[in-house]
N, CA, C and O atoms as a GROMACS GRO file, in nm:
protein
  420
    1MET      N    1   0.112  -0.094  -0.008
    1MET     CA    2   0.012   0.003  -0.002
    1MET      C    3   0.089   0.107   0.038
    1MET      O    4   0.153   0.117   0.143
    2SER      N    5   0.073   0.225  -0.102
    2SER     CA    6   0.141   0.346  -0.112
    2SER      C    7   0.122   0.437  -0.021
    2SER      O    8   0.010   0.424   0.028
    3SER      N    9   0.171   0.509   0.017
    3SER     CA   10   0.136   0.620   0.141
    3SER      C   11   0.014   0.704   0.119
    3SER      O   12  -0.065   0.740   0.206
    4ASN      N   13   0.010   0.733  -0.026
    4ASN     CA   14  -0.118   0.829  -0.070
    4ASN      C   15  -0.248   0.674  -0.078
    4ASN      O   16  -0.364   0.703  -0.051
    5ASP      N   17  -0.230   0.592  -0.099
    5ASP     CA   18  -0.351   0.496  -0.025
    5ASP      C   19  -0.389   0.507   0.109
    5ASP      O   20  -0.508   0.517   0.140
    6HIS      N   21  -0.281   0.507   0.209
    6HIS     CA   22  -0.315   0.545   0.338
    6HIS      C   23  -0.378   0.655   0.370
    6HIS      O   24  -0.478   0.649   0.442
    7VAL      N   25  -0.322   0.792   0.314
    7VAL     CA   26  -0.371   0.933   0.324
    7VAL      C   27  -0.531   0.914   0.275
    7VAL      O   28  -0.613   0.986   0.332
    8GLU      N   29  -0.574   0.828   0.181
    8GLU     CA   30  -0.674   0.828   0.110
    8GLU      C   31  -0.797   0.767   0.217
    8GLU      O   32  -0.908   0.817   0.236
    9LYS      N   33  -0.739   0.643   0.280
    9LYS     CA   34  -0.810   0.551   0.365
    9LYS      C   35  -0.847   0.628   0.504
    9LYS      O   36  -0.951   0.605   0.566
   10MET      N   37  -0.741   0.726   0.544
   10MET     CA   38  -0.771   0.750   0.672
   10MET      C   39  -0.861   0.894   0.666
   10MET      O   40  -0.915   0.908   0.776
   11GLU      N   41  -0.890   0.988   0.587
   11GLU     CA   42  -0.972   1.085   0.564
   11GLU      C   43  -1.035   1.073   0.405
   11GLU      O   44  -0.974   1.015   0.316
   12GLU      N   45  -1.121   1.115   0.393
   12GLU     CA   46  -1.215   1.188   0.281
   12GLU      C   47  -1.147   1.279   0.202
   12GLU      O   48  -1.156   1.385   0.264
   13LEU      N   49  -1.058   1.306   0.057
   13LEU     CA   50  -0.994   1.398   0.041
   13LEU      C   51  -1.111   1.457  -0.054
   13LEU      O   52  -1.203   1.392  -0.104
   14VAL      N   53  -1.079   1.634  -0.070
   14VAL     CA   54  -1.166   1.698  -0.125
   14VAL      C   55  -1.076   1.817  -0.192
   14VAL      O   56  -0.957   1.845  -0.171
   15PHE      N   57  -1.161   1.873  -0.272
   15PHE     CA   58  -1.082   1.989  -0.348
   15PHE      C   59  -1.191   2.106  -0.318
   15PHE      O   60  -1.304   2.102  -0.365
   16LEU      N   61  -1.144   2.213  -0.232
   16LEU     CA   62  -1.271   2.275  -0.226
   16LEU      C   63  -1.232   2.399  -0.173
   16LEU      O   64  -1.164   2.394  -0.070
   17ASN      N   65  -1.269   2.545  -0.235
   17ASN     CA   66  -1.236   2.695  -0.190
   17ASN      C   67  -1.316   2.707  -0.036
   17ASN      O   68  -1.432   2.742  -0.054
   18THR      N   69  -1.293   2.693   0.063
   18THR     CA   70  -1.362   2.711   0.196
   18THR      C   71  -1.419   2.862   0.209
   18THR      O   72  -1.454   2.907   0.318
   19LEU      N   73  -1.425   2.941   0.080
   19LEU     CA   74  -1.498   3.086   0.126
   19LEU      C   75  -1.594   3.083   0.054
   19LEU      O   76  -1.656   3.189   0.068
   20GLU      N   77  -1.668   2.981  -0.059
   20GLU     CA   78  -1.762   2.924  -0.113
   20GLU      C   79  -1.862   2.952  -0.036
   20GLU      O   80  -1.937   3.044  -0.068
   21GLU      N   81  -1.888   2.866   0.102
   21GLU     CA   82  -1.988   2.875   0.191
   21GLU      C   83  -2.009   2.977   0.287
   21GLU      O   84  -2.107   2.982   0.360
   22PRO      N   85  -1.924   3.049   0.285
   22PRO     CA   86  -1.948   3.145   0.407
   22PRO      C   87  -1.997   3.288   0.295
   22PRO      O   88  -2.075   3.378   0.328
   23VAL      N   89  -1.932   3.276   0.170
   23VAL     CA   90  -2.004   3.378   0.060
   23VAL      C   91  -2.155   3.329   0.045
   23VAL      O   92  -2.247   3.411   0.038
   24ARG      N   93  -2.170   3.228   0.041
   24ARG     CA   94  -2.277   3.196  -0.027
   24ARG      C   95  -2.436   3.206   0.106
   24ARG      O   96  -2.555   3.212   0.075
   25GLN      N   97  -2.384   3.203   0.225
   25GLN     CA   98  -2.459   3.246   0.338
   25GLN      C   99  -2.481   3.394   0.369
   25GLN      O  100  -2.583   3.451   0.406
   26LYS      N  101  -2.338   3.447   0.340
   26LYS     CA  102  -2.370   3.565   0.317
   26LYS      C  103  -2.448   3.676   0.227
   26LYS      O  104  -2.498   3.786   0.249
   27THR      N  105  -2.436   3.605   0.133
   27THR     CA  106  -2.478   3.665   0.035
   27THR      C  107  -2.660   3.663   0.052
   27THR      O  108  -2.744   3.753   0.039
   28LYS      N  109  -2.670   3.542   0.082
   28LYS     CA  110  -2.844   3.512   0.074
   28LYS      C  111  -2.906   3.653   0.208
   28LYS      O  112  -3.001   3.730   0.200
   29THR      N  113  -2.818   3.638   0.303
   29THR     CA  114  -2.849   3.730   0.399
   29THR      C  115  -2.846   3.882   0.340
   29THR      O  116  -2.930   3.955   0.393
   30ILE      N  117  -2.786   3.926   0.267
   30ILE     CA  118  -2.724   4.072   0.226
   30ILE      C  119  -2.883   4.099   0.128
   30ILE      O  120  -2.976   4.173   0.161
   31MET      N  121  -2.873   4.020   0.011
   31MET     CA  122  -2.994   4.048  -0.092
   31MET      C  123  -3.096   4.026  -0.010
   31MET      O  124  -3.192   4.098  -0.040
   32SER      N  125  -3.117   3.950   0.091
   32SER     CA  126  -3.275   3.934   0.152
   32SER      C  127  -3.302   4.087   0.209
   32SER      O  128  -3.413   4.138   0.220
   33LYS      N  129  -3.172   4.152   0.244
   33LYS     CA  130  -3.244   4.299   0.307
   33LYS      C  131  -3.222   4.411   0.183
   33LYS      O  132  -3.225   4.531   0.212
   34MET      N  133  -3.201   4.370   0.054
   34MET     CA  134  -3.209   4.465  -0.044
   34MET      C  135  -3.307   4.479  -0.123
   34MET      O  136  -3.365   4.371  -0.135
   35ASP      N  137  -3.361   4.575  -0.192
   35ASP     CA  138  -3.435   4.566  -0.316
   35ASP      C  139  -3.400   4.534  -0.432
   35ASP      O  140  -3.373   4.615  -0.521
   36MET      N  141  -3.395   4.388  -0.442
   36MET     CA  142  -3.332   4.343  -0.550
   36MET      C  143  -3.391   4.193  -0.589
   36MET      O  144  -3.448   4.135  -0.497
   37CYS      N  145  -3.385   4.140  -0.690
   37CYS     CA  146  -3.403   4.050  -0.746
   37CYS      C  147  -3.350   3.982  -0.654
   37CYS      O  148  -3.257   4.027  -0.588
   38GLN      N  149  -3.413   3.833  -0.632
   38GLN     CA  150  -3.390   3.739  -0.569
   38GLN      C  151  -3.375   3.606  -0.637
   38GLN      O  152  -3.378   3.501  -0.572
   39CYS      N  153  -3.360   3.610  -0.757
   39CYS     CA  154  -3.339   3.496  -0.838
   39CYS      C  155  -3.215   3.384  -0.824
   39CYS      O  156  -3.131   3.426  -0.745
   40GLU      N  157  -3.190   3.286  -0.866
   40GLU     CA  158  -3.078   3.183  -0.856
   40GLU      C  159  -2.966   3.254  -0.947
   40GLU      O  160  -2.847   3.258  -0.916
   41LYS      N  161  -3.024   3.312  -1.069
   41LYS     CA  162  -2.888   3.382  -1.169
   41LYS      C  163  -2.847   3.478  -1.056
   41LYS      O  164  -2.742   3.452  -0.999
   42CYS      N  165  -2.920   3.588  -1.016
   42CYS     CA  166  -2.854   3.721  -0.958
   42CYS      C  167  -2.787   3.659  -0.813
   42CYS      O  168  -2.682   3.708  -0.771
   43PHE      N  169  -2.860   3.543  -0.738
   43PHE     CA  170  -2.775   3.513  -0.638
   43PHE      C  171  -2.638   3.477  -0.662
   43PHE      O  172  -2.543   3.513  -0.592
   44LEU      N  173  -2.631   3.386  -0.790
   44LEU     CA  174  -2.501   3.313  -0.824
   44LEU      C  175  -2.405   3.416  -0.890
   44LEU      O  176  -2.284   3.392  -0.891
   45ASP      N  177  -2.466   3.558  -0.959
   45ASP     CA  178  -2.388   3.613  -1.012
   45ASP      C  179  -2.298   3.676  -0.911
   45ASP      O  180  -2.175   3.677  -0.912
   46VAL      N  181  -2.399   3.742  -0.801
   46VAL     CA  182  -2.312   3.830  -0.673
   46VAL      C  183  -2.187   3.764  -0.609
   46VAL      O  184  -2.076   3.816  -0.596
   47CYS      N  185  -2.235   3.608  -0.563
   47CYS     CA  186  -2.149   3.510  -0.529
   47CYS      C  187  -2.026   3.486  -0.607
   47CYS      O  188  -1.917   3.474  -0.551
   48ALA      N  189  -2.041   3.478  -0.752
   48ALA     CA  190  -1.935   3.462  -0.841
   48ALA      C  191  -1.830   3.607  -0.850
   48ALA      O  192  -1.707   3.601  -0.862
   49LEU      N  193  -1.910   3.737  -0.841
   49LEU     CA  194  -1.827   3.858  -0.840
   49LEU      C  195  -1.739   3.848  -0.730
   49LEU      O  196  -1.618   3.863  -0.745
   50ALA      N  197  -1.811   3.816  -0.582
   50ALA     CA  198  -1.724   3.823  -0.460
   50ALA      C  199  -1.614   3.738  -0.453
   50ALA      O  200  -1.504   3.780  -0.419
   51LEU      N  201  -1.637   3.611  -0.485
   51LEU     CA  202  -1.554   3.493  -0.476
   51LEU      C  203  -1.439   3.530  -0.590
   51LEU      O  204  -1.327   3.492  -0.557
   52ASN      N  205  -1.448   3.601  -0.724
   52ASN     CA  206  -1.373   3.638  -0.776
   52ASN      C  207  -1.274   3.750  -0.746
   52ASN      O  208  -1.176   3.788  -0.810
   53LYS      N  209  -1.329   3.793  -0.631
   53LYS     CA  210  -1.256   3.967  -0.550
   53LYS      C  211  -1.205   3.865  -0.465
   53LYS      O  212  -1.086   3.896  -0.479
   54LEU      N  213  -1.201   3.752  -0.375
   54LEU     CA  214  -1.136   3.718  -0.264
   54LEU      C  215  -1.032   3.624  -0.288
   54LEU      O  216  -1.041   3.536  -0.373
   55THR      N  217  -0.928   3.642  -0.212
   55THR     CA  218  -0.821   3.544  -0.249
   55THR      C  219  -0.867   3.416  -0.199
   55THR      O  220  -0.904   3.407  -0.082
   56PRO      N  221  -0.868   3.307  -0.287
   56PRO     CA  222  -0.935   3.181  -0.275
   56PRO      C  223  -0.847   3.091  -0.157
   56PRO      O  224  -0.724   3.093  -0.161
   57LYS      N  225  -0.909   3.025  -0.068
   57LYS     CA  226  -0.864   2.940   0.023
   57LYS      C  227  -0.897   2.784   0.013
   57LYS      O  228  -0.985   2.734   0.083
   58TYR      N  229  -0.801   2.691  -0.103
   58TYR     CA  230  -0.837   2.594  -0.094
   58TYR      C  231  -0.772   2.460  -0.010
   58TYR      O  232  -0.654   2.451   0.022
   59VAL      N  233  -0.878   2.359   0.018
   59VAL     CA  234  -0.786   2.283   0.106
   59VAL      C  235  -0.814   2.126   0.025
   59VAL      O  236  -0.895   2.112  -0.066
   60THR      N  237  -0.748   2.041   0.068
   60THR     CA  238  -0.781   1.910   0.020
   60THR      C  239  -0.800   1.791   0.101
   60THR      O  240  -0.772   1.677   0.064
   61THR      N  241  -0.856   1.829   0.226
   61THR     CA  242  -0.900   1.770   0.349
   61THR      C  243  -1.049   1.820   0.407
   61THR      O  244  -1.096   1.934   0.398
   62ARG      N  245  -1.105   1.712   0.464
   62ARG     CA  246  -1.227   1.796   0.588
   62ARG      C  247  -1.156   1.832   0.665
   62ARG      O  248  -1.203   1.942   0.695
   63LYS      N  249  -1.033   1.811   0.748
   63LYS     CA  250  -0.986   1.866   0.865
   63LYS      C  251  -0.914   2.002   0.805
   63LYS      O  252  -0.896   2.092   0.887
   64GLY      N  253  -0.876   2.024   0.688
   64GLY     CA  254  -0.830   2.131   0.631
   64GLY      C  255  -0.949   2.213   0.639
   64GLY      O  256  -0.922   2.306   0.714
   65THR      N  257  -1.034   2.219   0.607
   65THR     CA  258  -1.181   2.289   0.596
   65THR      C  259  -1.207   2.325   0.726
   65THR      O  260  -1.265   2.433   0.735
   66ILE      N  261  -1.176   2.260   0.845
   66ILE     CA  262  -1.206   2.310   0.972
   66ILE      C  263  -1.132   2.409   0.999
   66ILE      O  264  -1.187   2.516   1.028
   67LEU      N  265  -0.994   2.400   0.996
   67LEU     CA  266  -0.900   2.419   1.025
   67LEU      C  267  -0.891   2.600   0.952
   67LEU      O  268  -0.868   2.703   1.016
   68SER      N  269  -0.919   2.587   0.800
   68SER     CA  270  -0.910   2.699   0.728
   68SER      C  271  -1.005   2.830   0.808
   68SER      O  272  -0.970   2.947   0.825
   69LYS      N  273  -1.130   2.764   0.847
   69LYS     CA  274  -1.240   2.850   0.899
   69LYS      C  275  -1.217   2.950   1.038
   69LYS      O  276  -1.285   3.037   1.092
   70LEU      N  277  -1.076   2.884   1.068
   70LEU     CA  278  -1.085   2.944   1.234
   70LEU      C  279  -1.043   3.087   1.203
   70LEU      O  280  -1.118   3.165   1.262
   71PRO      N  281  -0.922   3.169   1.110
   71PRO     CA  282  -0.894   3.285   1.089
   71PRO      C  283  -1.014   3.361   1.046
   71PRO      O  284  -1.011   3.484   1.058
   72GLU      N  285  -1.138   3.293   0.988
   72GLU     CA  286  -1.230   3.402   0.866
   72GLU      C  287  -1.324   3.414   0.990
   72GLU      O  288  -1.432   3.457   0.950
   73MET      N  289  -1.327   3.393   1.142
   73MET     CA  290  -1.396   3.406   1.220
   73MET      C  291  -1.396   3.570   1.273
   73MET      O  292  -1.495   3.639   1.296
   74ASP      N  293  -1.282   3.600   1.281
   74ASP     CA  294  -1.239   3.729   1.308
   74ASP      C  295  -1.354   3.849   1.300
   74ASP      O  296  -1.447   3.827   1.222
   75ASN      N  297  -1.354   3.931   1.348
   75ASN     CA  298  -1.452   4.065   1.314
   75ASN      C  299  -1.420   4.152   1.200
   75ASN      O  300  -1.497   4.202   1.117
   76LYS      N  301  -1.268   4.164   1.214
   76LYS     CA  302  -1.237   4.254   1.052
   76LYS      C  303  -1.246   4.159   0.920
   76LYS      O  304  -1.264   4.213   0.811
   77ASN      N  305  -1.232   3.992   0.931
   77ASN     CA  306  -1.275   3.938   0.802
   77ASN      C  307  -1.409   3.957   0.784
   77ASN      O  308  -1.453   3.995   0.675
   78GLU      N  309  -1.493   3.931   0.899
   78GLU     CA  310  -1.654   3.936   0.851
   78GLU      C  311  -1.690   4.068   0.778
   78GLU      O  312  -1.752   4.091   0.675
   79MET      N  313  -1.639   4.130   0.852
   79MET     CA  314  -1.696   4.261   0.799
   79MET      C  315  -1.645   4.341   0.671
   79MET      O  316  -1.707   4.432   0.616
   80ALA      N  317  -1.528   4.292   0.635
   80ALA     CA  318  -1.475   4.293   0.485
   80ALA      C  319  -1.560   4.226   0.427
   80ALA      O  320  -1.641   4.290   0.360
   81MET      N  321  -1.569   4.113   0.429
   81MET     CA  322  -1.654   4.024   0.327
   81MET      C  323  -1.802   4.093   0.283
   81MET      O  324  -1.844   4.102   0.167
   82THR      N  325  -1.870   4.138   0.401
   82THR     CA  326  -1.978   4.177   0.422
   82THR      C  327  -1.961   4.319   0.342
   82THR      O  328  -2.071   4.342   0.290
   83VAL      N  329  -1.889   4.401   0.317
   83VAL     CA  330  -1.874   4.543   0.258
   83VAL      C  331  -1.871   4.487   0.084
   83VAL      O  332  -1.938   4.524  -0.012
   84LEU      N  333  -1.756   4.376   0.100
   84LEU     CA  334  -1.751   4.335  -0.054
   84LEU      C  335  -1.844   4.292  -0.124
   84LEU      O  336  -1.874   4.341  -0.232
   85ILE      N  337  -1.924   4.165  -0.055
   85ILE     CA  338  -2.039   4.130  -0.109
   85ILE      C  339  -2.166   4.243  -0.135
   85ILE      O  340  -2.229   4.251  -0.241
   86THR      N  341  -2.185   4.312  -0.038
   86THR     CA  342  -2.279   4.425  -0.059
   86THR      C  343  -2.251   4.512  -0.182
   86THR      O  344  -2.343   4.556  -0.251
   87GLN      N  345  -2.129   4.532  -0.205
   87GLN     CA  346  -2.092   4.641  -0.349
   87GLN      C  347  -2.093   4.535  -0.452
   87GLN      O  348  -2.097   4.573  -0.569
   88CYS      N  349  -2.091   4.390  -0.424
   88CYS     CA  350  -2.143   4.292  -0.562
   88CYS      C  351  -2.251   4.289  -0.561
   88CYS      O  352  -2.294   4.265  -0.674
   89ALA      N  353  -2.361   4.308  -0.456
   89ALA     CA  354  -2.508   4.300  -0.503
   89ALA      C  355  -2.558   4.422  -0.565
   89ALA      O  356  -2.649   4.432  -0.649
   90LYS      N  357  -2.493   4.503  -0.518
   90LYS     CA  358  -2.536   4.651  -0.598
   90LYS      C  359  -2.502   4.640  -0.747
   90LYS      O  360  -2.584   4.663  -0.836
   91MET      N  361  -2.369   4.602  -0.769
   91MET     CA  362  -2.362   4.571  -0.924
   91MET      C  363  -2.470   4.499  -0.970
   91MET      O  364  -2.545   4.559  -1.047
   92VAL      N  365  -2.497   4.382  -0.943
   92VAL     CA  366  -2.590   4.309  -0.998
   92VAL      C  367  -2.710   4.350  -1.023
   92VAL      O  368  -2.772   4.322  -1.125
   93GLN      N  369  -2.765   4.445  -0.895
   93GLN     CA  370  -2.882   4.496  -0.864
   93GLN      C  371  -2.884   4.586  -0.978
   93GLN      O  372  -2.983   4.554  -1.045
   94GLU      N  373  -2.820   4.685  -1.035
   94GLU     CA  374  -2.790   4.789  -1.114
   94GLU      C  375  -2.801   4.726  -1.237
   94GLU      O  376  -2.859   4.798  -1.318
   95LYS      N  377  -2.762   4.606  -1.289
   95LYS     CA  378  -2.713   4.560  -1.429
   95LYS      C  379  -2.754   4.413  -1.366
   95LYS      O  380  -2.656   4.349  -1.330
   96PRO      N  381  -2.866   4.353  -1.348
   96PRO     CA  382  -2.881   4.220  -1.345
   96PRO      C  383  -2.869   4.163  -1.477
   96PRO      O  384  -2.914   4.227  -1.572
   97MET      N  385  -2.804   4.030  -1.500
   97MET     CA  386  -2.802   3.965  -1.622
   97MET      C  387  -2.896   3.880  -1.663
   97MET      O  388  -2.869   3.761  -1.684
   98HIS      N  389  -3.015   3.929  -1.677
   98HIS     CA  390  -3.127   3.840  -1.728
   98HIS      C  391  -3.251   3.975  -1.773
   98HIS      O  392  -3.255   4.080  -1.709
   99THR      N  393  -3.324   3.953  -1.865
   99THR     CA  394  -3.399   4.061  -1.910
   99THR      C  395  -3.584   3.996  -1.865
   99THR      O  396  -3.680   4.057  -1.912
  100THR      N  397  -3.597   3.916  -1.805
  100THR     CA  398  -3.732   3.889  -1.761
  100THR      C  399  -3.723   3.867  -1.611
  100THR      O  400  -3.626   3.821  -1.551
  101THR      N  401  -3.824   3.901  -1.567
  101THR     CA  402  -3.857   3.893  -1.426
  101THR      C  403  -3.864   3.711  -1.413
  101THR      O  404  -3.930   3.633  -1.482
  102ARG      N  405  -3.774   3.682  -1.304
  102ARG     CA  406  -3.731   3.557  -1.286
  102ARG      C  407  -3.806   3.500  -1.132
  102ARG      O  408  -3.792   3.597  -1.057
  103PRO      N  409  -3.870   3.401  -1.061
  103PRO     CA  410  -3.925   3.378  -0.970
  103PRO      C  411  -3.805   3.406  -0.883
  103PRO      O  412  -3.689   3.388  -0.917
  104GLU      N  413  -3.857   3.467  -0.731
  104GLU     CA  414  -3.740   3.459  -0.642
  104GLU      C  415  -3.734   3.298  -0.557
  104GLU      O  416  -3.805   3.198  -0.562
  105LEU      N  417  -3.618   3.332  -0.484
  105LEU     CA  418  -3.575   3.196  -0.429
  105LEU      C  419  -3.652   3.161  -0.301
  105LEU      O  420  -3.629   3.055  -0.243
   0.00000   0.00000   0.00000
């Protein structure tokens, strides 16, 4: 058994940007407080804009996912993410990428 096989048996391997889920959660909260379209397209556009402006934080194990979240829990990072997502939501609000009214989430 190679060392790679051993690692895979010990824990599930993943390839994940740990900022995706916090951005999704915060985007839903911010968009719900704004007078803007709440459709899936607008939601995903806001998330994509925000994630493209943030430095990605990729991990390859579930343990890495948990450990990588520890620094994100401070108020400074939380506030910076809130400001960034709000800016992205305003961009999408001003120029939504769809022409018809879509059902809300």
